[in-house]
C-alpha positions in Angstrom: 8.3 -11.2 -20.9 6.4 -8.6 -19.0 7.2 -7.2 -15.6 3.9 -7.1 -14.0 5.5 -7.9 -10.5 4.5 -6.1 -7.8 7.1 -4.9 -5.4 7.7 -2.6 -2.6 9.8 0.5 -2.4 13.1 -1.5 -1.4 12.4 -3.9 -4.2 10.7 -7.1 -2.4 7.9 -8.9 -4.0 4.6 -8.4 -2.6 1.7 -11.2 -2.5 -1.9 -11.2 -1.6 -2.1 -11.2 2.1 0.8 -9.7 2.8 1.7 -6.8 5.6 3.7 -3.5 4.5 4.5 -0.3 6.5 4.5 3.3 5.4 7.6 4.9 4.6 6.0 8.5 4.5 2.8 10.2 5.6 0.6 10.6 3.4 -3.3 12.4 3.3 -6.0 10.5 1.9 -8.0 12.4 -0.6 -11.9 12.3 -0.2 -11.8 11.1 3.3 -12.4 14.5 5.1 -8.9 15.2 6.2 -7.3 11.3 7.5 -3.8 11.6 7.4 -1.8 8.2 7.3 1.5 8.3 9.7 4.5 6.9 8.4 4.9 3.5 10.2 1.6 2.7 9.9 1.3 -0.9 9.6 -1.0 -2.0 6.9 -2.3 -6.0 7.0 -3.7 -8.3 4.4 -3.3 -6.2 1.1 -4.4 -7.1 -2.2 -2.9 -6.6 -5.7 -4.5 -5.1 -8.3 -4.1 -5.4 -11.9 -1.2 -2.3 -12.1 1.8 -3.4 -10.4 2.6 0.2 -9.1 -0.9 -0.1 -6.8 -2.1 -2.0 -4.0 -5.7 -2.1 -2.5 -6.2 -2.0 1.5 -8.2 -1.4 4.6 -6.9 1.1 7.0 -8.0 2.4 10.2 -11.3 4.3 9.1 -10.6 3.8 5.3 -12.0 1.3 3.2 -10.6 0.1 -0.4 -7.8 2.3 -0.2 -5.6 2.0 -3.0 -1.5 2.8 -2.0 1.2 3.4 -4.4 3.9 0.6 -4.1 6.4 3.5 -4.0 4.9 4.5 -0.6 5.1 1.3 1.5 7.7 -1.6 2.4 6.9 -5.2 3.2 6.7 -5.6 7.0 
């Protein structure tokens, strides 16, 4: 049995197209100093092959990979 289910910080199961909210301010590396604030809504996420990461497009950053420990399902 493999545990490849992607879950948010609260244990809710995430799927492609879900919306999530950041639970912590995150500095985006390589973006020229962009910081994503806590409470930022991220819409239409995409799952990666890794259950600990999701891919998303946010404001000025495209193709951003977020750790699931920093998001909760909206």
